[in-house]
C-alpha positions as CSV (number, residue, x, y, z in Angstrom):
1,X,-229.7,116.4,-364.9
2,X,-227.4,118.0,-362.3
3,X,-223.9,116.1,-362.2
4,X,-223.6,115.4,-358.6
5,X,-219.7,115.8,-358.9
6,X,-219.9,119.1,-360.2
7,X,-222.5,120.3,-357.6
8,X,-220.2,118.9,-354.8
9,X,-217.2,121.1,-356.4
10,X,-219.6,123.9,-356.6
11,X,-220.5,124.0,-352.9
12,X,-216.5,123.6,-352.2
13,X,-215.9,126.7,-354.2
14,X,-218.7,128.6,-352.9
15,X,-217.3,128.2,-349.5
16,X,-214.5,130.2,-350.6
17,X,-216.8,132.8,-352.2
18,X,-216.4,131.7,-355.8
19,X,-219.3,131.1,-358.1
20,X,-218.5,128.5,-360.3
21,X,-221.1,129.0,-362.9
22,X,-220.0,132.6,-363.5
23,X,-216.5,131.3,-363.6
24,X,-217.3,128.6,-366.4
25,X,-219.5,131.3,-368.4
26,X,-216.5,133.9,-368.3
27,X,-213.7,131.4,-369.1
28,X,-215.9,130.3,-372.2
29,X,-216.8,133.7,-373.4
30,X,-213.1,135.0,-373.1
31,X,-211.6,134.7,-376.7
32,X,-208.1,133.2,-377.1
33,X,-206.5,133.7,-380.7
34,X,-205.2,130.7,-382.2
35,X,-201.8,131.1,-384.3
36,X,-202.2,129.7,-387.7
37,X,-198.4,129.1,-388.1
38,X,-198.4,125.8,-385.8
39,X,-200.0,124.1,-388.5
40,X,-197.2,124.5,-391.2
41,X,-194.0,125.3,-389.2
42,X,-194.3,129.1,-390.1
43,X,-193.7,128.5,-393.8
44,X,-196.6,130.3,-395.2
45,X,-197.9,130.3,-398.6
46,X,-195.0,132.2,-400.5
47,X,-192.9,129.0,-401.2
48,X,-190.4,129.7,-398.3
49,X,-188.4,126.2,-397.4
50,X,-186.7,127.8,-394.3
51,X,-187.0,130.3,-391.7
52,X,-184.8,133.3,-390.8
53,X,-185.2,136.3,-388.7
54,X,-183.9,134.4,-385.5
55,X,-186.6,131.9,-385.2
56,X,-186.6,128.0,-386.0
57,X,-189.2,125.4,-386.1
58,X,-187.4,122.1,-385.2
59,X,-188.7,118.6,-386.0
60,X,-190.1,116.4,-389.1
61,X,-193.1,115.0,-387.7
62,X,-195.2,114.0,-391.0
63,X,-198.5,115.6,-392.0
64,X,-197.5,119.5,-392.0
65,X,-200.1,121.5,-394.0
66,X,-198.9,122.1,-397.5
67,X,-201.3,124.7,-398.9
68,X,-204.3,126.8,-397.7
69,X,-206.8,123.9,-398.0
70,X,-205.0,121.8,-395.9
71,X,-204.2,124.3,-393.1
72,X,-207.9,125.3,-392.8
73,X,-209.0,121.7,-392.7
74,X,-206.5,121.1,-389.7
75,X,-207.8,124.3,-388.0
76,X,-211.3,123.0,-388.4
77,X,-210.4,119.9,-386.8
78,X,-208.5,121.7,-383.9
79,X,-211.5,124.3,-383.5
80,X,-213.9,121.2,-383.2
81,X,-212.2,120.0,-380.1
82,X,-211.6,123.5,-378.5
83,X,-214.0,124.8,-375.7
84,X,-214.6,128.5,-375.8
85,X,-214.5,131.4,-377.8
86,X,-211.8,131.6,-380.5
87,X,-210.1,133.9,-382.9
88,X,-207.5,133.2,-385.7
89,X,-204.0,134.9,-385.7
90,X,-202.5,135.2,-389.2
91,X,-199.2,136.2,-390.3
92,X,-198.8,138.2,-393.6
93,X,-196.9,135.3,-395.4
94,X,-200.1,133.3,-395.1
95,X,-201.6,135.5,-398.1
96,X,-203.5,133.4,-400.7
97,X,-202.6,134.1,-404.2
98,X,-204.0,133.1,-407.5
99,X,-202.2,133.4,-410.9
100,X,-203.3,136.8,-411.4
101,X,-203.1,138.6,-408.2
102,X,-199.4,137.7,-406.8
103,X,-197.9,140.6,-404.9
104,X,-194.7,141.2,-402.8
105,X,-195.3,142.0,-399.2
106,X,-195.2,145.7,-399.5
107,X,-198.2,145.5,-402.1
108,X,-200.3,143.0,-400.2
109,X,-204.0,143.8,-400.4
110,X,-207.0,142.6,-398.3
111,X,-208.1,140.5,-401.5
112,X,-205.2,138.3,-400.8
113,X,-206.9,137.3,-397.4
114,X,-210.3,136.9,-398.8
115,X,-210.4,133.3,-398.2
116,X,-209.4,133.6,-394.7
117,X,-212.0,136.3,-394.1
118,X,-214.6,133.9,-395.3
119,X,-213.4,131.1,-393.3
120,X,-213.6,133.3,-390.3
121,X,-217.2,134.5,-390.9
122,X,-218.5,131.0,-391.5
123,X,-217.3,130.2,-388.2
124,X,-217.8,133.4,-386.3
125,X,-214.6,133.9,-385.5
126,X,-212.5,137.3,-385.3
127,X,-209.1,137.7,-387.0
128,X,-206.0,139.3,-385.9
129,X,-202.9,139.9,-388.1
130,X,-199.2,140.0,-388.0
131,X,-196.9,141.8,-390.6
132,X,-194.3,139.2,-391.5
133,X,-190.8,140.8,-391.2
134,X,-188.8,137.6,-391.6
135,X,-188.0,134.9,-394.2
136,X,-187.9,137.3,-397.1
137,X,-185.1,138.5,-399.3
138,X,-185.6,142.2,-398.2
139,X,-184.2,141.2,-394.7
140,X,-180.9,142.6,-395.3
141,X,-178.0,141.8,-392.8
142,X,-180.6,140.9,-390.2
143,X,-182.5,144.1,-390.2
144,X,-185.8,145.5,-391.5
145,X,-187.1,149.0,-390.2
146,X,-183.9,149.6,-388.6
147,X,-181.7,149.0,-391.6
148,X,-179.4,151.9,-392.8
149,X,-180.4,151.0,-396.3
150,X,-183.3,153.3,-397.2
151,X,-184.5,151.0,-399.9
152,X,-184.8,148.3,-397.2
153,X,-186.6,150.5,-394.7
154,X,-189.0,152.0,-397.1
155,X,-189.9,148.4,-398.4
156,X,-190.9,147.6,-394.9
157,X,-192.5,150.7,-394.3
158,X,-194.8,149.9,-397.1
159,X,-195.5,146.5,-395.8
160,X,-196.6,147.8,-392.5
161,X,-198.9,150.3,-394.2
162,X,-200.5,147.5,-396.1
163,X,-200.9,145.5,-392.9
164,X,-202.8,148.3,-391.4
165,X,-205.4,148.4,-394.4
166,X,-205.5,144.4,-394.2
167,X,-206.5,144.6,-390.5
168,X,-209.1,147.1,-391.0
169,X,-210.7,144.9,-393.7
170,X,-210.8,142.2,-391.3
171,X,-212.6,144.2,-388.7
172,X,-215.0,145.5,-391.1
173,X,-216.0,142.2,-392.7
174,X,-216.0,140.0,-389.4
175,X,-217.5,142.9,-387.1
176,X,-214.9,142.2,-384.4
177,X,-211.7,144.4,-383.7
178,X,-208.6,143.4,-385.0
179,X,-205.1,143.3,-383.3
180,X,-202.3,144.2,-385.7
181,X,-199.0,143.0,-383.9
182,X,-195.5,144.3,-385.1
183,X,-192.7,142.3,-384.1
184,X,-189.4,143.0,-386.1
185,X,-186.5,140.6,-385.8
186,X,-183.8,143.3,-386.2
187,X,-180.7,142.8,-384.4
188,X,-177.0,141.8,-384.6
189,X,-175.0,138.4,-383.9
190,X,-171.9,140.4,-382.4
191,X,-171.9,143.4,-380.0
192,X,-172.8,146.5,-381.8
193,X,-170.7,149.7,-382.0
194,X,-173.9,151.8,-382.0
195,X,-176.9,150.7,-380.2
196,X,-178.6,154.2,-380.5
197,X,-179.0,154.6,-384.6
198,X,-180.8,151.4,-385.2
199,X,-183.4,152.1,-382.6
200,X,-183.5,155.7,-383.9
201,X,-184.2,154.4,-387.5
202,X,-187.0,151.9,-386.4
203,X,-188.7,154.6,-384.2
204,X,-188.7,156.7,-387.5
205,X,-190.1,153.8,-389.6
206,X,-192.7,152.9,-387.2
207,X,-193.8,156.5,-386.9
208,X,-193.9,156.5,-391.0
209,X,-196.3,153.6,-390.8
210,X,-198.6,155.1,-388.1
211,X,-198.5,158.3,-390.0
212,X,-200.5,156.5,-392.9
213,X,-203.5,156.6,-390.3
214,X,-205.7,153.9,-389.1
215,X,-209.3,153.6,-387.7
216,X,-209.0,152.9,-384.0
217,X,-212.5,151.8,-383.9
218,X,-211.4,148.9,-386.1
219,X,-207.8,148.0,-385.2
220,X,-205.5,148.0,-382.1
221,X,-201.9,148.2,-382.9
222,X,-199.6,146.3,-380.7
223,X,-195.7,146.2,-380.5
224,X,-193.7,143.2,-379.5
225,X,-190.1,142.9,-377.8
226,X,-187.7,140.4,-377.7
227,X,-184.4,139.7,-376.0
228,X,-182.5,137.8,-378.8
229,X,-182.9,135.4,-381.8
230,X,-180.7,132.8,-383.5
231,X,-178.1,134.6,-385.3
232,X,-179.0,137.9,-383.2
233,X,-177.6,137.1,-379.8
234,X,-175.8,140.1,-378.8
235,X,-178.4,142.8,-379.8
236,X,-182.1,143.3,-380.4
237,X,-183.3,146.6,-381.7
238,X,-186.7,146.3,-380.4
239,X,-185.9,145.4,-376.9
240,X,-188.4,145.6,-374.1
241,X,-187.4,149.1,-373.2
242,X,-187.7,150.2,-376.6
243,X,-191.0,148.7,-377.4
244,X,-192.5,149.7,-374.2
245,X,-191.6,153.5,-374.4
246,X,-192.5,153.5,-377.9
247,X,-195.9,151.9,-377.3
248,X,-196.4,154.3,-374.3
249,X,-195.5,157.4,-376.4
250,X,-197.6,156.7,-379.4
251,X,-200.6,155.2,-377.7
252,X,-199.9,151.6,-378.8
253,X,-201.1,148.2,-377.1
254,X,-197.8,146.7,-375.4
255,X,-197.5,142.8,-376.3
256,X,-195.6,140.6,-374.0
257,X,-194.5,137.3,-375.2
258,X,-193.3,135.3,-372.0
259,X,-190.5,133.7,-374.0
260,X,-189.1,137.0,-375.0
261,X,-187.5,138.0,-371.9
262,X,-184.4,137.0,-369.9
263,X,-185.0,133.5,-368.2
264,X,-185.2,135.2,-364.7
265,X,-187.9,137.7,-365.5
266,X,-191.6,136.7,-365.2
267,X,-194.2,138.2,-367.5
268,X,-196.9,137.6,-364.7
269,X,-195.1,139.9,-362.4
270,X,-195.1,142.8,-365.3
271,X,-199.0,142.3,-365.8
272,X,-200.1,144.6,-363.1
273,X,-197.8,147.5,-363.7
274,X,-198.8,147.2,-367.5
275,X,-202.5,147.2,-366.8
276,X,-201.9,150.0,-364.2
277,X,-200.6,152.5,-367.0
278,X,-202.3,151.0,-370.3
279,X,-206.0,150.8,-371.3
280,X,-205.2,147.4,-372.9
281,X,-202.3,144.9,-373.0
282,X,-201.7,141.8,-375.4
283,X,-200.2,138.7,-374.6
284,X,-198.5,135.9,-376.7
285,X,-198.7,132.6,-374.3
286,X,-195.7,130.3,-375.1
287,X,-193.5,127.9,-373.2
288,X,-189.9,128.7,-373.4
289,X,-187.3,126.0,-372.5
290,X,-183.9,127.6,-371.4
291,X,-184.6,130.1,-374.0
292,X,-187.3,131.4,-376.6
293,X,-188.1,128.0,-377.8
294,X,-191.9,128.2,-378.4
295,X,-192.7,124.9,-377.1
296,X,-196.3,124.0,-376.8
297,X,-198.2,125.7,-373.8
298,X,-198.9,123.5,-371.0
299,X,-200.9,123.9,-367.7
300,X,-198.1,124.7,-365.8
301,X,-196.9,127.0,-363.1
302,X,-196.1,130.0,-365.6
303,X,-199.3,129.8,-367.6
304,X,-201.4,129.7,-364.6
305,X,-199.6,132.6,-362.9
306,X,-199.9,134.8,-366.2
307,X,-203.6,134.3,-366.2
308,X,-204.3,134.7,-362.6
309,X,-202.6,138.0,-362.6
310,X,-204.8,139.0,-365.7
311,X,-207.8,137.9,-363.6
312,X,-206.5,139.4,-360.2
313,X,-206.0,142.8,-362.0
314,X,-209.6,142.8,-363.6
315,X,-207.9,142.6,-366.8
316,X,-209.8,139.9,-368.6
317,X,-211.6,142.3,-370.9
318,X,-208.6,144.5,-371.3
319,X,-206.2,141.8,-372.4
320,X,-205.5,140.5,-375.8
321,X,-204.7,136.6,-375.2
322,X,-203.1,134.8,-377.9
323,X,-201.0,131.5,-378.3
324,X,-197.6,131.4,-380.1
325,X,-195.6,128.3,-380.6
326,X,-194.7,126.0,-383.3
327,X,-193.5,122.4,-382.7
328,X,-192.8,120.3,-385.8
329,X,-191.7,117.3,-383.8
330,X,-195.3,116.1,-382.9
331,X,-198.7,116.1,-384.3
332,X,-199.2,119.7,-385.1
333,X,-203.1,119.5,-384.6
334,X,-202.6,117.9,-381.3
335,X,-200.3,120.6,-380.4
336,X,-202.9,123.4,-381.3
337,X,-205.4,121.6,-379.1
338,X,-203.1,120.7,-376.3
339,X,-201.9,124.4,-375.9
340,X,-205.3,125.8,-376.4
341,X,-207.0,123.8,-373.8
342,X,-204.1,124.4,-371.3
343,X,-204.5,128.0,-371.6
344,X,-208.3,127.7,-371.2
345,X,-207.8,125.7,-367.9
346,X,-205.4,128.3,-366.7
347,X,-207.9,130.9,-367.3
348,X,-210.7,128.7,-365.5
349,X,-208.2,128.3,-362.7
350,X,-207.6,131.9,-362.1
351,X,-211.3,132.5,-362.2
352,X,-211.8,129.9,-359.4
353,X,-209.1,131.4,-357.2
354,X,-210.5,133.6,-354.2
355,X,-208.4,136.6,-355.2
356,X,-210.5,139.0,-353.1
357,X,-210.4,137.1,-350.1
358,X,-206.7,136.5,-350.3
359,X,-206.0,140.2,-351.1
360,X,-208.1,140.9,-347.9
361,X,-205.7,138.7,-345.9
362,X,-202.9,140.6,-347.5
363,X,-204.2,144.2,-346.7
364,X,-204.8,143.1,-343.2
365,X,-201.4,141.8,-342.9
366,X,-202.9,138.3,-342.2
367,X,-200.1,136.3,-343.8
368,X,-200.9,133.0,-341.9
369,X,-204.5,133.0,-343.5
370,X,-203.1,133.8,-346.8
371,X,-200.4,131.1,-346.7
372,X,-202.9,128.5,-345.7
373,X,-205.8,129.3,-347.6
374,X,-203.4,129.7,-350.9
375,X,-202.3,126.3,-350.4
376,X,-205.5,124.8,-349.4
377,X,-207.4,126.0,-352.7
378,X,-204.8,124.2,-354.7
379,X,-206.5,121.0,-353.9
380,X,-210.0,122.2,-354.6
381,X,-211.7,119.9,-357.5
382,X,-210.9,121.9,-360.1
383,X,-211.2,118.9,-362.4
384,X,-214.7,118.5,-361.9
385,X,-215.4,122.3,-362.9
386,X,-213.4,122.0,-366.2
387,X,-215.3,118.8,-367.0
388,X,-218.5,120.8,-366.5
389,X,-216.9,123.5,-368.7
390,X,-216.2,121.1,-371.5
391,X,-219.9,119.6,-371.3
392,X,-221.5,122.8,-371.4
393,X,-219.3,123.3,-374.5
394,X,-220.1,120.1,-375.7
395,X,-216.5,119.0,-375.9
396,X,-214.6,115.9,-374.6
397,X,-213.2,116.9,-371.1
398,X,-210.5,114.4,-370.9
399,X,-208.2,112.6,-373.4
400,X,-211.1,111.4,-375.5
401,X,-210.3,114.1,-377.8
402,X,-207.0,112.6,-378.8
403,X,-208.7,109.6,-380.2
404,X,-210.2,111.7,-382.6
405,X,-206.8,113.2,-383.4
406,X,-205.3,109.9,-384.0
407,X,-208.0,108.8,-386.2
408,X,-207.6,112.2,-388.2
409,X,-203.9,111.4,-388.4
410,X,-204.3,108.0,-389.8
411,X,-207.0,109.0,-392.4
412,X,-205.6,112.5,-393.5
413,X,-202.3,113.8,-392.2
414,X,-200.4,110.5,-392.9
415,X,-201.7,110.8,-396.6
416,X,-199.5,113.8,-396.8
417,X,-196.0,113.7,-398.5
C-alpha cells in the first residue's frame, strides 16, 4: 500500500527534479563503516586500562563491553537498528587471542582476527582495519614511526607490515575490499627544535612498510593527519601537509577526519579539491566540540555539508565513509546508532538536494534564484522520505528504536560490572 505522506513528499521533491526513490536506494546501498572502539572506550583486548597517544575517552557510564563476546553482542544490537549497508572498522588492538597464540603487535597474524572475519561473513559485512600506534610500551616519548630510536621504528614498521597482511586476508575472506588506515599520534608537547627530521623518519618508515608490498585489488591504504593531541599540543609529525603530500606521492588514499583540523577549517570545503586530484578519498566523520573531542555524530550543519559535498562532486562511489567517535558518558550502543542514523540522514539529505539545479543557477550568475531555492529546499518534507527509507529497510524511523536499547540496557548492559 502506498504511503500518502511519502507520495506527497515525493511529488514536492519531483518539482525540484529529485527522484526520491533513487535517493533512498542510493542512501541505503552506500556502506558506512562502523567503528568497533565506541563499544568499549578504545581499550581493546590487550588488557589496557588507559589510553595514550593524545586521545582520551571520557565518562564512566555503566555497561562497556569487557570482552569480544560482549562487544560483538553490542554490535549486533546496534546493527539490528541501523538502516543501510554497513562495514565494521577494527583497530589492531582488538585482536582476539587464546592461550596458545598471543602475539605482540609487530607479530600479529590474520588468525588473531578470525572471529571478526566469521562475524563479518555471517552478517554480510565488509571489514576495514587500522594499525594501532598508541597505548603500547613501544610508544616512546610520544613517538612511533618517527622515533630517533631505531628499535622503536623497526617495531612499528613490522606492525605496519603485519597490518597489510591482515587487511588482505579480510578482503579475501569477505570478498569486499579493505581500507587500511594509518594514523600515528607522533608529536611533542613543547615547541620542537627540529620539525624536519621526525617527518623524514616517518616518511622513511612508511616507505619501508609499503616496500613489503600489498595487493591493490584487495586493499586500499589511507593516511590520516591531525593537528594535535593531549600531551602533543605543539607539534604533530603527521600534519595535514605531510599526509597529503605523502599520499599523493605514493598513490595512497588521503583520509580526512573532520576533528583533525584547526577549528576554522572545514573538511567539506576540502572535499572538492581532494576528489579533483584523487581517484578515492576517505572520511572519518566525527563531531568536535572546541577541539578533537570525538563527540557522537549528530545531524548537524557540518555533517550535512560534508555529505553534500561528497554528493555534489559525484564522489559517493569514490569515498570511504566511516564514523570515528567514542563517548563513555552515555549508553554506548545508543551512541553507535545515533551517529550512524545521523550520517545516513545526512547522506539522504544530500541526495535530496537539487544540486544540478543550484549549480545551473550559479553558472548563469542567477544568484537570486540560487539563494531562494537553497532556502526553500530546507523545508521540503525530508522527514517523510527518511521514514520511507527506514520502512524499506524494515527499521524504526523515529525514536522507537530507543525503547529497544533501554530494554537491552536493563537486561544486558546493567548486569556488567
